[in-house]
PDB file of the backbone (N, CA, C, O) and the ligand in Angstrom, with CONECT records:
HET     ZN  A 101       1
ATOM      1  N   MET A   1     107.905  95.883  84.338  1.00  0.00           N
ATOM      2  CA  MET A   1     108.333  96.892  85.318  1.00  0.00           C
ATOM      3  C   MET A   1     107.211  97.137  86.320  1.00  0.00           C
ATOM      4  O   MET A   1     106.036  97.194  85.960  1.00  0.00           O
ATOM      5  N   VAL A   2     107.591  97.276  87.554  1.00  0.00           N
ATOM      6  CA  VAL A   2     106.620  97.609  88.592  1.00  0.00           C
ATOM      7  C   VAL A   2     107.132  98.839  89.332  1.00  0.00           C
ATOM      8  O   VAL A   2     108.305  99.198  89.223  1.00  0.00           O
ATOM      9  N   ALA A   3     106.246  99.478  90.082  1.00  0.00           N
ATOM     10  CA  ALA A   3     106.675 100.630  90.861  1.00  0.00           C
ATOM     11  C   ALA A   3     107.282 100.144  92.173  1.00  0.00           C
ATOM     12  O   ALA A   3     106.688  99.336  92.886  1.00  0.00           O
ATOM     13  N   CYS A   4     108.456 100.643  92.473  1.00  0.00           N
ATOM     14  CA  CYS A   4     109.114 100.267  93.714  1.00  0.00           C
ATOM     15  C   CYS A   4     108.213 100.645  94.891  1.00  0.00           C
ATOM     16  O   CYS A   4     107.814 101.804  95.001  1.00  0.00           O
ATOM     17  N   PRO A   5     107.891  99.718  95.754  1.00  0.00           N
ATOM     18  CA  PRO A   5     107.011 100.022  96.896  1.00  0.00           C
ATOM     19  C   PRO A   5     107.585 101.084  97.816  1.00  0.00           C
ATOM     20  O   PRO A   5     106.854 101.730  98.567  1.00  0.00           O
ATOM     21  N   ARG A   6     108.888 101.261  97.753  1.00  0.00           N
ATOM     22  CA  ARG A   6     109.545 102.191  98.660  1.00  0.00           C
ATOM     23  C   ARG A   6     109.592 103.599  98.087  1.00  0.00           C
ATOM     24  O   ARG A   6     109.205 104.553  98.762  1.00  0.00           O
ATOM     25  N   CYS A   7     110.053 103.741  96.875  1.00  0.00           N
ATOM     26  CA  CYS A   7     110.270 105.082  96.335  1.00  0.00           C
ATOM     27  C   CYS A   7     109.436 105.359  95.096  1.00  0.00           C
ATOM     28  O   CYS A   7     109.404 106.496  94.625  1.00  0.00           O
ATOM     29  N   GLY A   8     108.772 104.369  94.562  1.00  0.00           N
ATOM     30  CA  GLY A   8     107.906 104.595  93.430  1.00  0.00           C
ATOM     31  C   GLY A   8     108.616 104.609  92.091  1.00  0.00           C
ATOM     32  O   GLY A   8     107.984 104.784  91.050  1.00  0.00           O
ATOM     33  N   GLN A   9     109.900 104.429  92.112  1.00  0.00           N
ATOM     34  CA  GLN A   9     110.639 104.382  90.860  1.00  0.00           C
ATOM     35  C   GLN A   9     110.323 103.077  90.141  1.00  0.00           C
ATOM     36  O   GLN A   9     110.026 102.062  90.772  1.00  0.00           O
ATOM     37  N   PRO A  10     110.389 103.116  88.838  1.00  0.00           N
ATOM     38  CA  PRO A  10     110.191 101.868  88.101  1.00  0.00           C
ATOM     39  C   PRO A  10     111.258 100.853  88.502  1.00  0.00           C
ATOM     40  O   PRO A  10     112.453 101.149  88.516  1.00  0.00           O
ATOM     41  N   ALA A  11     110.796  99.664  88.823  1.00  0.00           N
ATOM     42  CA  ALA A  11     111.729  98.629  89.235  1.00  0.00           C
ATOM     43  C   ALA A  11     111.567  97.425  88.320  1.00  0.00           C
ATOM     44  O   ALA A  11     110.455  97.039  87.960  1.00  0.00           O
ATOM     45  N   LEU A  12     112.671  96.860  87.965  1.00  0.00           N
ATOM     46  CA  LEU A  12     112.630  95.687  87.099  1.00  0.00           C
ATOM     47  C   LEU A  12     112.143  94.488  87.894  1.00  0.00           C
ATOM     48  O   LEU A  12     112.745  94.095  88.893  1.00  0.00           O
ATOM     49  N   TYR A  13     111.058  93.924  87.436  1.00  0.00           N
ATOM     50  CA  TYR A  13     110.538  92.748  88.134  1.00  0.00           C
ATOM     51  C   TYR A  13     110.947  91.518  87.350  1.00  0.00           C
ATOM     52  O   TYR A  13     110.187  90.987  86.541  1.00  0.00           O
ATOM     53  N   ALA A  14     112.142  91.091  87.606  1.00  0.00           N
ATOM     54  CA  ALA A  14     112.682  89.944  86.890  1.00  0.00           C
ATOM     55  C   ALA A  14     113.791  89.338  87.732  1.00  0.00           C
ATOM     56  O   ALA A  14     114.322  89.995  88.628  1.00  0.00           O
ATOM     57  N   PRO A  15     114.137  88.117  87.458  1.00  0.00           N
ATOM     58  CA  PRO A  15     115.211  87.472  88.238  1.00  0.00           C
ATOM     59  C   PRO A  15     116.510  88.260  88.195  1.00  0.00           C
ATOM     60  O   PRO A  15     117.368  88.101  89.063  1.00  0.00           O
ATOM     61  N   ALA A  16     116.655  89.108  87.183  1.00  0.00           N
ATOM     62  CA  ALA A  16     117.873  89.900  87.093  1.00  0.00           C
ATOM     63  C   ALA A  16     117.945  90.933  88.207  1.00  0.00           C
ATOM     64  O   ALA A  16     119.013  91.470  88.500  1.00  0.00           O
ATOM     65  N   ASN A  17     116.804  91.205  88.823  1.00  0.00           N
ATOM     66  CA  ASN A  17     116.787  92.177  89.908  1.00  0.00           C
ATOM     67  C   ASN A  17     116.527  91.444  91.220  1.00  0.00           C
ATOM     68  O   ASN A  17     115.374  91.161  91.546  1.00  0.00           O
ATOM     69  N   PRO A  18     117.567  91.137  91.970  1.00  0.00           N
ATOM     70  CA  PRO A  18     117.393  90.375  93.210  1.00  0.00           C
ATOM     71  C   PRO A  18     116.625  91.147  94.263  1.00  0.00           C
ATOM     72  O   PRO A  18     116.197  90.571  95.264  1.00  0.00           O
ATOM     73  N   SER A  19     116.446  92.423  94.058  1.00  0.00           N
ATOM     74  CA  SER A  19     115.759  93.240  95.053  1.00  0.00           C
ATOM     75  C   SER A  19     114.288  93.430  94.727  1.00  0.00           C
ATOM     76  O   SER A  19     113.578  94.141  95.438  1.00  0.00           O
ATOM     77  N   ARG A  20     113.834  92.806  93.668  1.00  0.00           N
ATOM     78  CA  ARG A  20     112.439  92.994  93.287  1.00  0.00           C
ATOM     79  C   ARG A  20     111.503  92.626  94.438  1.00  0.00           C
ATOM     80  O   ARG A  20     111.828  91.719  95.205  1.00  0.00           O
ATOM     81  N   PRO A  21     110.376  93.278  94.589  1.00  0.00           N
ATOM     82  CA  PRO A  21     109.855  94.297  93.689  1.00  0.00           C
ATOM     83  C   PRO A  21     110.450  95.676  93.915  1.00  0.00           C
ATOM     84  O   PRO A  21     109.954  96.655  93.359  1.00  0.00           O
ATOM     85  N   PHE A  22     111.481  95.773  94.703  1.00  0.00           N
ATOM     86  CA  PHE A  22     112.106  97.066  94.936  1.00  0.00           C
ATOM     87  C   PHE A  22     113.068  97.375  93.804  1.00  0.00           C
ATOM     88  O   PHE A  22     113.480  96.487  93.057  1.00  0.00           O
ATOM     89  N   CYS A  23     113.423  98.664  93.689  1.00  0.00           N
ATOM     90  CA  CYS A  23     114.254  99.064  92.558  1.00  0.00           C
ATOM     91  C   CYS A  23     115.726  98.832  92.864  1.00  0.00           C
ATOM     92  O   CYS A  23     116.545  98.755  91.948  1.00  0.00           O
ATOM     93  N   SER A  24     116.068  98.721  94.127  1.00  0.00           N
ATOM     94  CA  SER A  24     117.476  98.589  94.472  1.00  0.00           C
ATOM     95  C   SER A  24     117.615  97.921  95.828  1.00  0.00           C
ATOM     96  O   SER A  24     116.666  97.902  96.612  1.00  0.00           O
ATOM     97  N   PRO A  25     118.781  97.377  96.109  1.00  0.00           N
ATOM     98  CA  PRO A  25     118.993  96.770  97.437  1.00  0.00           C
ATOM     99  C   PRO A  25     118.753  97.764  98.558  1.00  0.00           C
ATOM    100  O   PRO A  25     118.311  97.390  99.645  1.00  0.00           O
ATOM    101  N   ARG A  26     119.045  99.037  98.293  1.00  0.00           N
ATOM    102  CA  ARG A  26     118.845 100.043  99.344  1.00  0.00           C
ATOM    103  C   ARG A  26     117.378 100.148  99.715  1.00  0.00           C
ATOM    104  O   ARG A  26     117.017 100.140 100.892  1.00  0.00           O
ATOM    105  N   CYS A  27     116.541 100.244  98.697  1.00  0.00           N
ATOM    106  CA  CYS A  27     115.109 100.352  98.969  1.00  0.00           C
ATOM    107  C   CYS A  27     114.623  99.108  99.689  1.00  0.00           C
ATOM    108  O   CYS A  27     113.813  99.193 100.612  1.00  0.00           O
ATOM    109  N   LYS A  28     115.106  97.979  99.275  1.00  0.00           N
ATOM    110  CA  LYS A  28     114.681  96.746  99.906  1.00  0.00           C
ATOM    111  C   LYS A  28     115.083  96.728 101.377  1.00  0.00           C
ATOM    112  O   LYS A  28     114.303  96.328 102.241  1.00  0.00           O
ATOM    113  N   GLN A  29     116.292  97.160 101.645  1.00  0.00           N
ATOM    114  CA  GLN A  29     116.781  97.134 103.016  1.00  0.00           C
ATOM    115  C   GLN A  29     116.035  98.130 103.880  1.00  0.00           C
ATOM    116  O   GLN A  29     115.680  97.826 105.019  1.00  0.00           O
ATOM    117  N   VAL A  30     115.795  99.321 103.344  1.00  0.00           N
ATOM    118  CA  VAL A  30     115.096 100.352 104.103  1.00  0.00           C
ATOM    119  C   VAL A  30     113.697  99.882 104.447  1.00  0.00           C
ATOM    120  O   VAL A  30     113.233 100.042 105.575  1.00  0.00           O
ATOM    121  N   ASP A  31     113.033  99.304 103.463  1.00  0.00           N
ATOM    122  CA  ASP A  31     111.672  98.870 103.708  1.00  0.00           C
ATOM    123  C   ASP A  31     111.650  97.759 104.746  1.00  0.00           C
ATOM    124  O   ASP A  31     110.795  97.731 105.632  1.00  0.00           O
ATOM    125  N   PHE A  32     112.581  96.867 104.624  1.00  0.00           N
ATOM    126  CA  PHE A  32     112.612  95.772 105.583  1.00  0.00           C
ATOM    127  C   PHE A  32     112.939  96.294 106.977  1.00  0.00           C
ATOM    128  O   PHE A  32     112.399  95.799 107.967  1.00  0.00           O
ATOM    129  N   GLY A  33     113.817  97.288 107.061  1.00  0.00           N
ATOM    130  CA  GLY A  33     114.162  97.863 108.352  1.00  0.00           C
ATOM    131  C   GLY A  33     112.952  98.495 109.008  1.00  0.00           C
ATOM    132  O   GLY A  33     112.738  98.339 110.210  1.00  0.00           O
ATOM    133  N   ALA A  34     112.159  99.211 108.220  1.00  0.00           N
ATOM    134  CA  ALA A  34     110.970  99.842 108.767  1.00  0.00           C
ATOM    135  C   ALA A  34     110.001  98.781 109.253  1.00  0.00           C
ATOM    136  O   ALA A  34     109.376  98.919 110.304  1.00  0.00           O
ATOM    137  N   TRP A  35     109.890  97.743 108.486  1.00  0.00           N
ATOM    138  CA  TRP A  35     108.983  96.665 108.867  1.00  0.00           C
ATOM    139  C   TRP A  35     109.446  96.036 110.177  1.00  0.00           C
ATOM    140  O   TRP A  35     108.640  95.748 111.061  1.00  0.00           O
ATOM    141  N   ALA A  36     110.742  95.830 110.285  1.00  0.00           N
ATOM    142  CA  ALA A  36     111.263  95.175 111.475  1.00  0.00           C
ATOM    143  C   ALA A  36     111.071  96.053 112.701  1.00  0.00           C
ATOM    144  O   ALA A  36     110.842  95.546 113.800  1.00  0.00           O
ATOM    145  N   ASN A  37     111.162  97.357 112.521  1.00  0.00           N
ATOM    146  CA  ASN A  37     111.034  98.253 113.659  1.00  0.00           C
ATOM    147  C   ASN A  37     109.582  98.432 114.077  1.00  0.00           C
ATOM    148  O   ASN A  37     109.256  98.372 115.263  1.00  0.00           O
ATOM    149  N   GLU A  38     108.721  98.650 113.107  1.00  0.00           N
ATOM    150  CA  GLU A  38     107.349  98.999 113.438  1.00  0.00           C
ATOM    151  C   GLU A  38     106.512  97.780 113.781  1.00  0.00           C
ATOM    152  O   GLU A  38     105.583  97.858 114.585  1.00  0.00           O
ATOM    153  N   GLU A  39     106.838  96.683 113.180  1.00  0.00           N
ATOM    154  CA  GLU A  39     106.042  95.500 113.428  1.00  0.00           C
ATOM    155  C   GLU A  39     106.944  94.388 113.917  1.00  0.00           C
ATOM    156  O   GLU A  39     106.972  93.286 113.370  1.00  0.00           O
ATOM    157  N   TYR A  40     107.667  94.708 114.946  1.00  0.00           N
ATOM    158  CA  TYR A  40     108.589  93.714 115.472  1.00  0.00           C
ATOM    159  C   TYR A  40     107.822  92.543 116.054  1.00  0.00           C
ATOM    160  O   TYR A  40     108.274  91.399 116.033  1.00  0.00           O
ATOM    161  N   ARG A  41     106.648  92.865 116.573  1.00  0.00           N
ATOM    162  CA  ARG A  41     105.846  91.805 117.155  1.00  0.00           C
ATOM    163  C   ARG A  41     105.089  91.084 116.057  1.00  0.00           C
ATOM    164  O   ARG A  41     103.954  91.436 115.736  1.00  0.00           O
ATOM    165  N   VAL A  42     105.701  90.112 115.506  1.00  0.00           N
ATOM    166  CA  VAL A  42     105.061  89.375 114.425  1.00  0.00           C
ATOM    167  C   VAL A  42     104.079  88.379 115.021  1.00  0.00           C
ATOM    168  O   VAL A  42     104.448  87.532 115.835  1.00  0.00           O
ATOM    169  N   PRO A  43     102.850  88.490 114.611  1.00  0.00           N
ATOM    170  CA  PRO A  43     101.867  87.532 115.142  1.00  0.00           C
ATOM    171  C   PRO A  43     102.230  86.118 114.733  1.00  0.00           C
ATOM    172  O   PRO A  43     102.834  85.877 113.688  1.00  0.00           O
ATOM    173  N   ASP A  44     101.851  85.226 115.566  1.00  0.00           N
ATOM    174  CA  ASP A  44     102.179  83.835 115.291  1.00  0.00           C
ATOM    175  C   ASP A  44     101.539  83.408 113.975  1.00  0.00           C
ATOM    176  O   ASP A  44     100.326  83.509 113.795  1.00  0.00           O
ATOM    177  N   ALA A  45     102.352  82.945 113.091  1.00  0.00           N
ATOM    178  CA  ALA A  45     101.852  82.599 111.766  1.00  0.00           C
ATOM    179  C   ALA A  45     101.222  81.225 111.726  1.00  0.00           C
ATOM    180  O   ALA A  45     100.574  80.849 110.749  1.00  0.00           O
ATOM    181  N   THR A  46     101.417  80.498 112.776  1.00  0.00           N
ATOM    182  CA  THR A  46     100.842  79.159 112.757  1.00  0.00           C
ATOM    183  C   THR A  46      99.333  79.233 112.918  1.00  0.00           C
ATOM    184  O   THR A  46      98.843  80.057 113.690  1.00  0.00           O
ATOM    185  N   PRO A  47      98.615  78.433 112.241  1.00  0.00           N
ATOM    186  CA  PRO A  47      97.151  78.470 112.346  1.00  0.00           C
ATOM    187  C   PRO A  47      96.692  78.057 113.731  1.00  0.00           C
ATOM    188  O   PRO A  47      97.317  77.249 114.419  1.00  0.00           O
ATOM    189  N   GLU A  48      95.571  78.650 114.102  1.00  0.00           N
ATOM    190  CA  GLU A  48      95.062  78.329 115.425  1.00  0.00           C
ATOM    191  C   GLU A  48      94.624  76.879 115.469  1.00  0.00           C
ATOM    192  O   GLU A  48      94.047  76.340 114.524  1.00  0.00           O
ATOM    193  N   ARG A  49      94.913  76.290 116.571  1.00  0.00           N
ATOM    194  CA  ARG A  49      94.505  74.900 116.732  1.00  0.00           C
ATOM    195  C   ARG A  49      94.025  74.709 118.166  1.00  0.00           C
ATOM    196  O   ARG A  49      94.579  75.309 119.087  1.00  0.00           O
ATOM    197  N   PRO A  50      93.050  73.921 118.355  1.00  0.00           N
ATOM    198  CA  PRO A  50      92.526  73.720 119.720  1.00  0.00           C
ATOM    199  C   PRO A  50      93.596  73.100 120.604  1.00  0.00           C
ATOM    200  O   PRO A  50      94.405  72.280 120.171  1.00  0.00           O
ATOM    201  N   GLN A  51      93.564  73.523 121.848  1.00  0.00           N
ATOM    202  CA  GLN A  51      94.534  72.962 122.786  1.00  0.00           C
ATOM    203  C   GLN A  51      94.017  71.635 123.292  1.00  0.00           C
ATOM    204  O   GLN A  51      93.279  71.562 124.274  1.00  0.00           O
ATOM    205  N   ASP A  52      94.406  70.631 122.624  1.00  0.00           N
ATOM    206  CA  ASP A  52      93.873  69.332 122.997  1.00  0.00           C
ATOM    207  C   ASP A  52      94.924  68.463 123.671  1.00  0.00           C
ATOM    208  O   ASP A  52      94.769  67.251 123.814  1.00  0.00           O
ATOM    209  N   ASP A  53      96.006  69.135 124.081  1.00  0.00           N
ATOM    210  CA  ASP A  53      97.059  68.335 124.697  1.00  0.00           C
ATOM    211  C   ASP A  53      96.728  67.972 126.140  1.00  0.00           C
ATOM    212  O   ASP A  53      96.970  66.856 126.599  1.00  0.00           O
ATOM    213  N   GLU A  54      96.158  68.974 126.848  1.00  0.00           N
ATOM    214  CA  GLU A  54      95.919  68.733 128.273  1.00  0.00           C
ATOM    215  C   GLU A  54      94.443  68.857 128.583  1.00  0.00           C
ATOM    216  O   GLU A  54      94.068  69.382 129.632  1.00  0.00           O
ATOM    217  N   THR A  55      93.642  68.402 127.724  1.00  0.00           N
ATOM    218  CA  THR A  55      92.210  68.636 127.853  1.00  0.00           C
ATOM    219  C   THR A  55      91.458  67.420 128.335  1.00  0.00           C
ATOM    220  O   THR A  55      90.254  67.338 128.093  1.00  0.00           O
ATOM    221  N   ILE A  56      92.043  66.536 128.956  1.00  0.00           N
ATOM    222  CA  ILE A  56      91.230  65.401 129.391  1.00  0.00           C
ATOM    223  C   ILE A  56      90.975  65.482 130.894  1.00  0.00           C
ATOM    224  O   ILE A  56      90.306  64.614 131.454  1.00  0.00           O
TER     225      ILE A  56
HETATM  226 ZN    ZN A 101     113.109 102.184  95.177  1.00  0.00          ZN2+
END
């Protein structure tokens, strides 16, 4: 069991709980919604690489 990141309730951390580590689909959805709203600008996840395409 882990604490639900959203509400702190004990949440089952097992394949039986598709919402893990959240305790319920509601908590999972709410948390994801907040994430989408507050951090809509997701930084580029691709690693930085030198621009060597037009560098000659
Ligand atoms: Zn919860």
